[in-house]
N, CA, C and O of each residue as an XYZ file, in Angstrom:
808
protein
N     -92.090     16.790    -63.139
C     -90.959     16.616    -64.035
C     -91.278     15.640    -65.147
O     -90.919     15.848    -66.306
N     -91.971     14.554    -64.766
C     -92.321     13.571    -65.794
C     -93.222     14.175    -66.844
O     -93.085     13.891    -68.034
N     -94.179     15.040    -66.387
C     -95.099     15.677    -67.347
C     -94.346     16.584    -68.298
O     -94.598     16.591    -69.503
N     -93.404     17.364    -67.734
C     -92.606     18.270    -68.563
C     -91.752     17.486    -69.547
O     -91.638     17.863    -70.714
N     -91.151     16.397    -69.079
C     -90.327     15.561    -69.961
C     -91.153     14.942    -71.069
O     -90.695     14.842    -72.207
N     -92.385     14.519    -70.741
C     -93.249     13.915    -71.752
C     -93.637     14.930    -72.815
O     -93.684     14.620    -74.006
N     -93.917     16.170    -72.357
C     -94.286     17.227    -73.308
C     -93.117     17.554    -74.233
O     -93.287     17.723    -75.441
N     -91.918     17.639    -73.637
C     -90.719     17.923    -74.438
C     -90.474     16.831    -75.461
O     -90.148     17.110    -76.615
N     -90.633     15.573    -75.028
C     -90.443     14.450    -75.941
C     -91.478     14.482    -77.065
O     -91.163     14.215    -78.225
N     -92.730     14.816    -76.698
C     -93.789     14.871    -77.707
C     -93.498     15.949    -78.748
O     -93.737     15.769    -79.942
N     -92.965     17.098    -78.251
C     -92.629     18.187    -79.175
C     -91.498     17.782    -80.117
O     -91.524     18.097    -81.306
N     -90.497     17.075    -79.566
C     -89.394     16.625    -80.402
C     -89.873     15.643    -81.471
O     -89.476     15.713    -82.634
N     -90.742     14.724    -81.035
C     -91.288     13.752    -81.988
C     -92.086     14.458    -83.077
O     -91.990     14.108    -84.253
N     -92.882     15.465    -82.675
C     -93.691     16.208    -83.638
C     -92.813     16.961    -84.636
O     -93.066     16.951    -85.841
N     -91.756     17.627    -84.097
C     -90.848     18.364    -84.973
C     -90.132     17.425    -85.932
O     -89.984     17.721    -87.118
N     -89.688     16.283    -85.401
C     -88.991     15.315    -86.249
C     -89.924     14.756    -87.330
O     -89.553     14.626    -88.496
N     -91.153     14.431    -86.896
C     -92.121     13.907    -87.861
C     -92.464     14.930    -88.932
O     -92.578     14.594    -90.111
N     -92.629     16.192    -88.511
C     -92.928     17.256    -89.473
C     -91.786     17.444    -90.461
O     -91.998     17.600    -91.663
N     -90.551     17.425    -89.916
C     -89.378     17.612    -90.764
C     -89.273     16.501    -91.803
O     -89.068     16.766    -92.987
N     -89.415     15.254    -91.353
C     -89.298     14.140    -92.288
C     -90.493     14.073    -93.249
O     -90.371     13.605    -94.380
N     -91.636     14.547    -92.779
C     -92.778     14.630    -93.694
C     -92.527     15.630    -94.811
O     -92.888     15.399    -95.965
N     -91.889     16.772    -94.439
C     -91.535     17.773    -95.444
C     -90.495     17.227    -96.403
O     -90.593     17.423    -97.614
N     -89.479     16.531    -95.852
C     -88.461     15.926    -96.705
C     -89.100     14.932    -97.695
O     -88.758     14.890    -98.876
N     -90.025     14.150    -97.170
C     -90.679     13.167    -98.037
C     -91.499     13.817    -99.136
O     -91.492     13.356   -100.278
N     -92.215     14.903    -98.788
C     -93.028     15.612    -99.786
C     -92.153     16.230   -100.869
O     -92.443     16.119   -102.061
N     -91.059     16.892   -100.428
C     -90.156     17.503   -101.397
C     -89.451     16.455   -102.254
O     -89.244     16.656   -103.451
N     -89.086     15.338   -101.632
C     -88.450     14.267   -102.394
C     -89.398     13.682   -103.440
O     -88.996     13.415   -104.572
N     -90.661     13.484   -103.048
C     -91.653     12.971   -104.002
C     -91.877     13.959   -105.133
O     -91.952     13.570   -106.299
N     -91.984     15.245   -104.788
C     -92.174     16.289   -105.800
C     -91.000     16.314   -106.778
O     -91.192     16.453   -107.986
N     -89.772     16.177   -106.243
C     -88.580     16.172   -107.092
C     -88.573     14.962   -108.015
O     -88.268     15.085   -109.201
N     -88.909     13.790   -107.476
C     -88.914     12.572   -108.280
C     -89.946     12.651   -109.403
O     -89.672     12.249   -110.535
N     -91.138     13.173   -109.085
C     -92.172     13.308   -110.111
C     -91.759     14.334   -111.161
O     -92.071     14.173   -112.341
N     -91.058     15.387   -110.743
C     -90.582     16.396   -111.703
C     -89.558     15.800   -112.650
O     -89.563     16.103   -113.843
N     -88.668     14.944   -112.125
C     -87.678     14.274   -112.968
C     -88.378     13.384   -113.990
O     -87.974     13.328   -115.151
N     -89.423     12.692   -113.556
C     -90.190     11.853   -114.487
C     -90.811     12.690   -115.599
O     -90.866     12.255   -116.749
N     -91.277     13.885   -115.262
C     -91.863     14.773   -116.266
C     -90.830     15.141   -117.323
O     -91.138     15.126   -118.515
N     -89.611     15.469   -116.908
C     -88.582     15.877   -117.854
C     -88.140     14.729   -118.739
O     -87.696     14.950   -119.866
N     -88.256     13.496   -118.238
C     -87.837     12.330   -119.009
C     -88.837     11.942   -120.078
O     -88.586     11.037   -120.874
N     -89.981     12.630   -120.097
C     -90.980     12.305   -121.101
C     -91.843     11.120   -120.732
O     -92.661     10.668   -121.534
N     -91.664     10.611   -119.518
C     -92.464      9.479   -119.036
C     -93.090      9.860   -117.705
O     -92.643      9.387   -116.659
N     -94.108     10.698   -117.721
C     -94.712     11.150   -116.461
C     -95.276      9.987   -115.659
O     -95.905      9.075   -116.197
N     -95.031     10.049   -114.354
C     -95.526      9.002   -113.458
C     -97.047      9.130   -113.353
O     -97.561     10.246   -113.287
N     -97.785      7.997   -113.337
C     -99.248      8.067   -113.219
C     -99.724      8.871   -112.022
O    -100.751      9.545   -112.091
N     -98.968      8.803   -110.903
C     -99.349      9.561   -109.715
C     -99.287     11.061   -109.995
O    -100.188     11.806   -109.611
N     -98.210     11.506   -110.674
C     -98.080     12.923   -110.992
C     -99.157     13.402   -111.950
O     -99.687     14.503   -111.802
N     -99.477     12.571   -112.934
C    -100.526     12.933   -113.890
C    -101.879     13.043   -113.212
O    -102.691     13.901   -113.561
N    -102.121     12.162   -112.231
C    -103.388     12.185   -111.520
C    -103.483     13.366   -110.580
O    -104.530     14.008   -110.490
N    -102.384     13.665   -109.868
C    -102.403     14.764   -108.909
C    -102.383     16.131   -109.584
O    -102.987     17.084   -109.092
N    -101.689     16.220   -110.708
C    -101.511     17.524   -111.354
C    -101.599     17.366   -112.873
O    -100.576     17.434   -113.554
N    -102.791     17.160   -113.411
C    -102.930     16.945   -114.862
C    -102.535     18.164   -115.689
O    -102.225     18.020   -116.872
N    -102.537     19.358   -115.101
C    -102.195     20.571   -115.852
C    -100.717     20.923   -115.745
O    -100.289     21.917   -116.332
N     -99.929     20.147   -115.020
C     -98.494     20.375   -114.796
C     -98.211     21.756   -114.211
O     -97.167     22.347   -114.488
N     -99.132     22.267   -113.408
C     -98.916     23.558   -112.753
C     -98.027     23.411   -111.521
O     -97.199     24.281   -111.254
N     -98.185     22.329   -110.770
C     -97.392     22.111   -109.565
C     -96.185     21.230   -109.842
O     -95.125     21.424   -109.248
N     -96.336     20.268   -110.737
C     -95.224     19.396   -111.117
C     -94.754     19.877   -112.486
O     -95.344     19.501   -113.499
N     -93.714     20.693   -112.540
C     -93.375     21.422   -113.765
C     -92.794     20.549   -114.860
O     -92.272     19.461   -114.619
N     -92.905     21.068   -116.069
C     -92.286     20.454   -117.232
C     -91.442     21.539   -117.891
O     -91.977     22.442   -118.532
N     -90.134     21.451   -117.734
C     -89.250     22.517   -118.215
C     -88.754     22.273   -119.626
O     -87.804     22.923   -120.061
N     -89.370     21.361   -120.345
C     -88.906     21.042   -121.698
C     -89.580     21.937   -122.732
O     -89.964     21.456   -123.798
N     -89.733     23.232   -122.440
C     -90.414     24.152   -123.350
C     -89.648     24.291   -124.660
O     -90.260     24.377   -125.724
N     -88.313     24.313   -124.599
C     -87.501     24.476   -125.801
C     -86.829     23.182   -126.239
O     -86.070     23.187   -127.208
N     -87.086     22.091   -125.560
C     -86.400     20.855   -125.882
C     -87.414     19.714   -125.984
O     -88.506     19.830   -125.428
N     -87.092     18.626   -126.668
C     -85.810     18.375   -127.336
C     -85.726     18.967   -128.748
O     -84.671     18.904   -129.378
N     -86.819     19.537   -129.248
C     -86.806     20.120   -130.590
C     -87.235     21.575   -130.494
O     -88.417     21.876   -130.658
N     -86.300     22.486   -130.232
C     -86.657     23.902   -130.102
C     -87.128     24.484   -131.418
O     -86.770     23.995   -132.489
N     -87.943     25.543   -131.331
C     -88.426     26.212   -132.536
C     -87.280     27.006   -133.151
O     -86.747     27.925   -132.529
N     -86.907     26.646   -134.369
C     -85.783     27.304   -135.036
C     -86.251     28.221   -136.158
O     -85.432     28.859   -136.821
N     -87.561     28.293   -136.376
C     -88.082     29.109   -137.458
C     -89.274     29.934   -136.963
O     -89.892     29.624   -135.945
N     -89.569     30.976   -137.705
C     -90.739     31.806   -137.443
C     -91.766     31.572   -138.537
O     -91.424     31.265   -139.679
N     -93.032     31.724   -138.167
C     -94.107     31.703   -139.151
C     -94.508     33.140   -139.452
O     -94.750     33.933   -138.542
N     -94.577     33.462   -140.721
C     -94.968     34.799   -141.149
C     -96.297     34.705   -141.884
O     -96.456     33.911   -142.812
N     -97.247     35.526   -141.456
C     -98.566     35.565   -142.103
C     -98.612     36.789   -143.013
O     -98.541     37.926   -142.549
N     -98.732     36.538   -144.308
C     -98.819     37.604   -145.291
C    -100.203     37.593   -145.931
O    -100.912     36.588   -145.880
N    -100.573     38.695   -146.521
C    -101.884     38.775   -147.164
C    -101.809     39.708   -148.368
O    -100.922     40.554   -148.474
N    -102.766     39.526   -149.268
C    -102.894     40.430   -150.406
C    -104.370     40.574   -150.745
O    -105.181     39.704   -150.426
N    -104.705     41.668   -151.387
C    -106.089     41.975   -151.720
C    -106.338     41.785   -153.211
O    -105.439     41.947   -154.036
N    -107.564     41.441   -153.529
C    -108.021     41.448   -154.916
C    -109.013     42.591   -155.059
O    -109.986     42.684   -154.311
N    -108.753     43.461   -156.032
C    -109.613     44.617   -156.236
C    -110.806     44.263   -157.098
O    -110.889     43.167   -157.653
N    -111.724     45.200   -157.202
C    -112.960     44.953   -157.950
C    -112.681     44.634   -159.413
O    -113.438     43.889   -160.035
N    -111.599     45.190   -159.977
C    -111.283     44.936   -161.384
C    -110.404     43.703   -161.576
O    -109.946     43.446   -162.690
N    -110.159     42.937   -160.515
C    -109.356     41.720   -160.606
C    -107.880     41.913   -160.333
O    -107.133     40.934   -160.321
N    -107.432     43.133   -160.115
C    -106.025     43.402   -159.837
C    -105.641     42.873   -158.455
O    -106.415     42.968   -157.503
N    -104.441     42.317   -158.365
C    -103.939     41.808   -157.095
C    -102.882     42.765   -156.539
O    -101.995     43.211   -157.266
N    -102.984     43.069   -155.271
C    -101.977     43.912   -154.633
C    -100.758     43.070   -154.274
O    -100.797     41.843   -154.361
N     -99.689     43.724   -153.877
C     -98.479     43.011   -153.460
C     -98.707     42.348   -152.106
O     -99.564     42.766   -151.327
N     -97.930     41.317   -151.847
C     -98.007     40.656   -150.552
C     -97.523     41.607   -149.469
O     -96.528     42.310   -149.644
N     -98.236     41.621   -148.347
C     -97.867     42.448   -147.207
C     -97.922     41.614   -145.934
O     -98.672     40.643   -145.835
N     -97.116     42.013   -144.974
C     -97.110     41.333   -143.675
C     -97.442     42.335   -142.597
O     -96.841     43.407   -142.526
N     -98.402     41.988   -141.754
C     -98.749     42.850   -140.634
C     -97.715     42.657   -139.545
O     -97.621     41.582   -138.953
N     -96.939     43.698   -139.278
C     -95.877     43.583   -138.281
C     -96.477     43.505   -136.878
O     -97.100     44.453   -136.400
N     -96.279     42.361   -136.231
C     -96.732     42.171   -134.862
C     -95.555     42.308   -133.904
O     -95.669     42.928   -132.847
N     -94.420     41.721   -134.286
C     -93.234     41.771   -133.446
C     -92.586     43.145   -133.541
O     -92.287     43.618   -134.637
N     -92.372     43.775   -132.415
C     -91.725     45.076   -132.357
C     -90.399     44.956   -131.617
O     -90.124     43.958   -130.951
N     -89.586     45.999   -131.751
C     -88.289     45.994   -131.088
C     -88.473     45.858   -129.572
O     -89.274     46.566   -128.961
N     -87.719     44.940   -128.989
C     -87.859     44.642   -127.570
C     -87.331     45.789   -126.698
O     -86.360     46.460   -127.048
N     -87.986     45.991   -125.572
C     -87.568     46.994   -124.602
C     -87.407     46.327   -123.236
O     -87.883     45.213   -123.021
N     -86.733     47.017   -122.319
C     -86.544     46.467   -120.975
C     -87.870     46.323   -120.240
O     -88.040     45.404   -119.438
N     -88.806     47.220   -120.508
C     -90.109     47.137   -119.843
C     -90.835     45.851   -120.195
O     -91.597     45.330   -119.380
N     -90.611     45.331   -121.398
C     -91.301     44.127   -121.828
C     -90.875     42.896   -121.042
O     -91.508     41.845   -121.146
N     -89.815     43.012   -120.262
C     -89.419     41.902   -119.406
C     -90.448     41.653   -118.309
O     -90.563     40.537   -117.804
N     -91.194     42.690   -117.942
C     -92.194     42.542   -116.886
C     -93.605     42.831   -117.380
O     -94.573     42.421   -116.739
N     -93.746     43.537   -118.518
C     -95.084     43.861   -119.021
C     -95.046     43.901   -120.545
O     -94.481     44.817   -121.142
N     -95.647     42.906   -121.154
C     -95.607     42.806   -122.618
C     -96.909     42.183   -123.121
O     -96.893     41.053   -123.610
N     -98.035     42.891   -123.014
C     -99.315     42.319   -123.449
C     -99.364     42.016   -124.942
O    -100.105     41.129   -125.364
N     -98.590     42.735   -125.746
C     -98.592     42.468   -127.180
C     -98.057     41.104   -127.543
O     -98.308     40.610   -128.643
N     -97.321     40.488   -126.632
C     -96.767     39.158   -126.881
C     -97.868     38.123   -127.077
O     -97.665     37.113   -127.751
N     -99.019     38.372   -126.495
C    -100.131     37.426   -126.633
C    -100.566     37.295   -128.087
O    -100.868     36.195   -128.549
N    -100.599     38.417   -128.813
C    -100.979     38.366   -130.210
C     -99.942     37.622   -131.039
O    -100.298     36.856   -131.935
N     -98.652     37.840   -130.747
C     -97.595     37.115   -131.442
C     -97.767     35.611   -131.234
O     -97.707     34.824   -132.180
N     -97.983     35.233   -129.973
C     -98.132     33.806   -129.650
C     -99.384     33.237   -130.284
O     -99.378     32.094   -130.741
N    -100.458     34.010   -130.321
C    -101.702     33.527   -130.916
C    -101.512     33.238   -132.398
O    -101.959     32.203   -132.891
N    -100.852     34.147   -133.113
C    -100.617     33.933   -134.545
C     -99.724     32.714   -134.783
O     -99.969     31.921   -135.692
N     -98.694     32.576   -133.961
C     -97.802     31.428   -134.108
C     -98.561     30.122   -133.877
O     -98.384     29.152   -134.615
N     -99.407     30.106   -132.846
C    -100.145     28.886   -132.507
C    -101.156     28.508   -133.581
O    -101.244     27.340   -133.960
N    -101.924     29.483   -134.080
C    -102.943     29.147   -135.076
C    -102.291     28.749   -136.397
O    -102.816     27.899   -137.117
N    -101.152     29.357   -136.719
C    -100.426     28.946   -137.926
C     -99.925     27.512   -137.775
O    -100.014     26.719   -138.712
N     -99.402     27.182   -136.600
C     -98.942     25.813   -136.343
C    -100.091     24.821   -136.428
O     -99.950     23.750   -137.020
N    -101.238     25.176   -135.834
C    -102.399     24.291   -135.872
C    -102.880     24.068   -137.302
O    -103.246     22.953   -137.674
N    -102.879     25.129   -138.098
C    -103.333     25.001   -139.485
C    -102.402     24.095   -140.284
O    -102.863     23.266   -141.068
N    -101.101     24.247   -140.087
C    -100.148     23.412   -140.811
C    -100.266     21.946   -140.390
O    -100.111     21.046   -141.216
N    -100.541     21.708   -139.112
C    -100.760     20.332   -138.660
C    -102.030     19.761   -139.287
O    -102.078     18.589   -139.662
N    -103.051     20.602   -139.394
C    -104.324     20.136   -139.952
C    -104.189     19.758   -141.415
O    -104.896     18.867   -141.887
N    -103.287     20.420   -142.150
C    -103.122     20.095   -143.566
C    -102.600     18.682   -143.767
O    -102.804     18.086   -144.825
N    -101.918     18.137   -142.742
C    -101.440     16.768   -142.850
C    -102.481     15.741   -142.481
O    -102.280     14.545   -142.692
N    -103.597     16.195   -141.929
C    -104.664     15.275   -141.503
C    -105.883     15.379   -142.417
O    -106.464     14.368   -142.809
N    -106.261     16.605   -142.748
C    -107.442     16.830   -143.582
C    -107.053     16.676   -145.050
O    -106.204     17.409   -145.557
N    -107.671     15.735   -145.713
C    -107.316     15.466   -147.113
C    -108.135     16.283   -148.100
O    -107.646     16.609   -149.182
N    -109.370     16.621   -147.748
C    -110.211     17.394   -148.649
C    -109.882     18.876   -148.508
O    -109.849     19.419   -147.403
N    -109.637     19.525   -149.662
C    -109.218     20.914   -149.645
C    -110.229     21.858   -149.028
O    -109.855     22.808   -148.342
N    -111.517     21.604   -149.268
C    -112.536     22.519   -148.745
C    -112.716     22.374   -147.240
O    -113.098     23.336   -146.575
N    -112.450     21.197   -146.691
C    -112.641     20.990   -145.251
C    -111.604     21.726   -144.429
O    -111.856     22.054   -143.270
N    -110.436     21.992   -145.009
C    -109.407     22.712   -144.256
C    -109.891     24.104   -143.892
O    -109.424     24.688   -142.914
N    -110.825     24.642   -144.671
C    -111.347     25.980   -144.397
C    -112.273     26.007   -143.186
O    -112.657     27.080   -142.721
N    -112.627     24.852   -142.684
C    -113.491     24.770   -141.504
C    -112.701     24.559   -140.213
O    -113.290     24.497   -139.134
N    -111.390     24.450   -140.312
C    -110.583     24.249   -139.113
C    -110.432     25.558   -138.347
O    -110.574     26.645   -138.907
N    -110.142     25.432   -137.062
C    -110.006     26.612   -136.204
C    -108.849     27.492   -136.670
O    -108.975     28.716   -136.708
N    -107.721     26.873   -137.026
C    -106.573     27.643   -137.462
C    -106.861     28.477   -138.704
O    -106.471     29.642   -138.782
N    -107.544     27.877   -139.670
C    -107.867     28.600   -140.913
C    -108.815     29.762   -140.624
O    -108.606     30.877   -141.103
N    -109.852     29.494   -139.843
C    -110.830     30.541   -139.538
C    -110.203     31.670   -138.731
O    -110.543     32.837   -138.930
N    -109.285     31.333   -137.818
C    -108.641     32.365   -137.010
C    -107.764     33.269   -137.872
O    -107.790     34.490   -137.717
N    -106.993     32.678   -138.774
C    -106.140     33.487   -139.643
C    -106.966     34.298   -140.633
O    -106.629     35.442   -140.941
N    -108.037     33.711   -141.125
C    -108.911     34.451   -142.024
C    -109.547     35.632   -141.289
O    -109.668     36.724   -141.844
N    -109.943     35.410   -140.060
C    -110.501     36.486   -139.246
C    -109.476     37.603   -139.032
O    -109.815     38.786   -139.039
N    -108.225     37.202   -138.842
C    -107.164     38.179   -138.620
C    -106.921     39.035   -139.863
O    -106.898     40.262   -139.775
N    -106.740     38.393   -141.024
C    -106.429     39.171   -142.237
C    -107.653     39.911   -142.757
O    -107.521     40.817   -143.580
N    -108.823     39.546   -142.298
C    -110.028     40.258   -142.721
C    -110.264     41.504   -141.888
O    -110.658     42.542   -142.420
N    -110.027     41.412   -140.584
C    -110.443     42.480   -139.681
C    -109.328     43.191   -138.931
O    -109.570     44.241   -138.336
N    -108.120     42.655   -138.939
C    -107.061     43.232   -138.127
C    -106.002     43.987   -138.930
O    -105.061     44.524   -138.346
N    -106.135     44.038   -140.233
C    -105.113     44.685   -141.057
C    -105.781     45.721   -141.963
O    -107.001     45.737   -142.128
N    -104.954     46.574   -142.539
C    -105.462     47.588   -143.455
C    -105.566     47.009   -144.866
O    -104.707     46.239   -145.298
N    -106.620     47.386   -145.570
C    -106.841     46.886   -146.920
C    -106.908     48.048   -147.907
O    -107.116     49.205   -147.540
N    -106.726     47.691   -149.155
C    -106.875     48.676   -150.232
C    -108.317     49.183   -150.238
O    -109.237     48.399   -150.007
N    -108.533     50.462   -150.493
C    -109.910     50.999   -150.476
C    -110.864     50.291   -151.431
O    -112.068     50.247   -151.179
N    -110.340     49.730   -152.535
C    -111.197     49.069   -153.513
C    -111.143     47.549   -153.410
O    -111.609     46.853   -154.312
N    -110.579     47.024   -152.317
C    -110.451     45.579   -152.167
C    -111.804     44.930   -151.930
O    -112.633     45.450   -151.184
N    -112.018     43.793   -152.569
C    -113.261     43.041   -152.392
C    -112.993     41.644   -151.829
O    -113.893     41.020   -151.266
N    -111.753     41.149   -151.978
C    -111.394     39.831   -151.464
C    -109.993     39.877   -150.878
O    -109.209     40.779   -151.174
N    -109.692     38.891   -150.043
C    -108.380     38.816   -149.413
C    -107.895     37.373   -149.449
O    -108.700     36.443   -149.415
N    -106.599     37.191   -149.518
C    -105.958     35.881   -149.503
C    -104.770     35.946   -148.554
O    -104.080     36.964   -148.500
N    -104.522     34.881   -147.810
C    -103.381     34.888   -146.897
C    -102.419     33.748   -147.208
O    -102.772     32.751   -147.838
N    -101.211     33.935   -146.747
C    -100.118     33.003   -147.006
C     -99.335     32.803   -145.722
O     -99.047     33.764   -145.009
N     -98.986     31.546   -145.422
C     -98.115     31.239   -144.294
C     -96.741     30.894   -144.857
O     -96.599     29.964   -145.650
N     -95.747     31.641   -144.446
C     -94.373     31.393   -144.875
C     -93.524     31.068   -143.661
O     -93.866     31.425   -142.534
N     -92.429     30.398   -143.899
C     -91.501     30.039   -142.825
C     -90.179     30.746   -143.068
O     -89.632     30.696   -144.169
N     -89.671     31.403   -142.037
C     -88.395     32.089   -142.139
C     -87.543     31.728   -140.934
O     -88.022     31.147   -139.960
N     -86.266     32.087   -141.023
C     -85.336     31.774   -139.935
C     -85.124     32.962   -139.019
O     -84.075     33.073   -138.384
N     -86.105     33.856   -138.937
C     -85.998     34.996   -138.039
C     -84.929     35.962   -138.486
O     -85.008     36.528   -139.576
N     -83.926     36.153   -137.643
C     -82.849     37.099   -137.938
C     -81.772     36.493   -138.840
O     -80.837     37.197   -139.221
N     -81.875     35.222   -139.188
C     -80.897     34.582   -140.054
C     -81.264     34.881   -141.508
O     -82.044     34.152   -142.120
N     -80.700     35.952   -142.052
C     -81.074     36.415   -143.383
C     -80.549     35.518   -144.492
O     -81.027     35.605   -145.623
N     -79.577     34.658   -144.199
C     -79.025     33.787   -145.237
C     -79.969     32.655   -145.616
O     -79.797     32.031   -146.663
N     -80.972     32.382   -144.769
C     -81.940     31.305   -145.045
C     -83.140     31.897   -145.757
O     -83.799     32.799   -145.240
N     -83.418     31.386   -146.940
C     -84.527     31.892   -147.737
C     -85.868     31.454   -147.133
O     -86.022     30.293   -146.753
N     -86.831     32.368   -147.044
C     -88.172     31.975   -146.586
C     -88.807     31.019   -147.594
O     -88.474     31.050   -148.778
N     -89.706     30.186   -147.132
C     -90.405     29.302   -148.057
C     -91.892     29.273   -147.722
O     -92.291     29.389   -146.564
N     -92.693     29.117   -148.763
C     -94.140     29.127   -148.626
C     -94.617     27.769   -148.117
O     -94.203     26.726   -148.625
N     -95.486     27.790   -147.116
C     -96.014     26.553   -146.539
C     -97.492     26.351   -146.831
O     -97.939     25.216   -146.999
N     -98.255     27.433   -146.895
C     -99.703     27.294   -147.105
C    -100.241     28.542   -147.784
O     -99.886     29.666   -147.428
N    -101.105     28.321   -148.770
C    -101.747     29.423   -149.487
C    -103.255     29.223   -149.429
O    -103.760     28.163   -149.796
N    -103.960     30.226   -148.974
C    -105.415     30.114   -148.821
C    -106.135     30.453   -150.122
O    -105.529     30.899   -151.096
N    -107.427     30.230   -150.107
C    -108.278     30.693   -151.194
C    -108.570     32.180   -150.987
O    -108.266     32.743   -149.935
N    -109.163     32.802   -152.002
C    -109.628     34.178   -151.841
C    -110.970     34.162   -151.118
O    -111.819     33.307   -151.372
N    -111.146     35.122   -150.215
C    -112.381     35.220   -149.455
C    -112.875     36.660   -149.475
O    -112.091     37.609   -149.480
N    -114.197     36.795   -149.485
C    -114.794     38.131   -149.482
C    -114.447     38.842   -148.193
O    -114.420     38.239   -147.120
N    -114.181     40.126   -148.309
C    -113.836     40.910   -147.136
C    -115.052     41.194   -146.285
O    -116.133     41.478   -146.802
N    -114.871     41.118   -144.980
C    -115.906     41.478   -144.023
C    -116.023     42.994   -144.005
O    -115.008     43.692   -143.978
N    -117.238     43.510   -144.020
C    -117.444     44.957   -144.084
C    -117.755     45.569   -142.729
O    -118.274     46.684   -142.670
N    -117.451     44.867   -141.624
C    -117.708     45.434   -140.305
C    -116.883     46.702   -140.125
O    -115.708     46.718   -140.490
N    -117.465     47.764   -139.572
C    -116.728     49.010   -139.427
C    -115.644     48.980   -138.370
O    -114.661     49.712   -138.481
N    -115.797     48.148   -137.342
C    -114.831     48.112   -136.257
C    -113.917     46.906   -136.422
O    -114.387     45.830   -136.794
N    -112.609     47.061   -136.152
C    -111.689     45.922   -136.247
C    -111.963     44.911   -135.163
O    -112.483     45.245   -134.098
N    -111.608     43.665   -135.442
C    -111.812     42.598   -134.470
C    -110.864     42.763   -133.300
O    -109.768     43.304   -133.445
N    -111.289     42.297   -132.154
C    -110.465     42.366   -130.955
C    -109.592     41.124   -130.869
O    -109.756     40.178   -131.639
N    -108.663     41.142   -129.919
C    -107.772     39.998   -129.736
C    -108.558     38.754   -129.339
O    -108.219     37.648   -129.761
N    -109.603     38.923   -128.534
C    -110.393     37.773   -128.121
C    -111.101     37.132   -129.297
O    -111.309     35.919   -129.313
N    -111.479     37.944   -130.292
C    -112.137     37.409   -131.474
C    -111.149     36.626   -132.337
O    -111.526     35.662   -133.004
N    -109.891     37.043   -132.319
C    -108.879     36.267   -133.041
C    -108.705     34.910   -132.421
O    -108.591     33.908   -133.126
N    -108.682     34.865   -131.086
C    -108.472     33.606   -130.381
C    -109.702     32.721   -130.428
O    -109.576     31.500   -130.339
N    -110.897     33.300   -130.567
C    -112.147     32.544   -130.609
C    -112.929     32.954   -131.861
O    -113.927     33.667   -131.757
N    -112.486     32.512   -133.043
C    -113.145     32.940   -134.264
C    -114.514     32.300   -134.422
O    -114.785     31.239   -133.858
N    -115.364     32.945   -135.183
C    -116.679     32.399   -135.502
C    -116.786     32.236   -137.001
O    -116.180     32.991   -137.760
N    -117.545     31.266   -137.422
C    -117.694     31.011   -138.851
C    -118.551     32.094   -139.475
O    -118.800     32.066   -140.680
């Protein structure tokens, strides 16, 4: 009887210890998550999860949500010096219910938004005009307008423009944020892939 009682007591102690250990782990995880949302991540959380994969940061849209869209436009210069009208390569398409679970095209939208944002940030840091052309954002957008869009048959150069719009808010006028130089068109027969847009080469 004593042996059975000891085993039962040991099991109760183990269950209690396991339960409180779980409570402690969940409580610590919750506390570290709260610290993440406050903008002051705890050193322990940063050390345990530097990528914030396990200790989430739900401030994706806050405190300053994106209220505008970046539009990448381009135009061609022909051999005789004529300039074509500005055009925008439509990446965003009408949303469907299937895109709630499968939307690979969203990656290209996000890539363009990110490289445009990076380029605009770089313009506030890089003071020399020619050096901005060596930044990743500039090279990625140049790669996109050179190889991912249709050009005039007689085009010899291309120029791109980053504009800011309010999306579906038509009452807000778009405004120009960045204008590139003219660049010679790449004559590669095959269009660039999405991976080449994300990893441009000089």
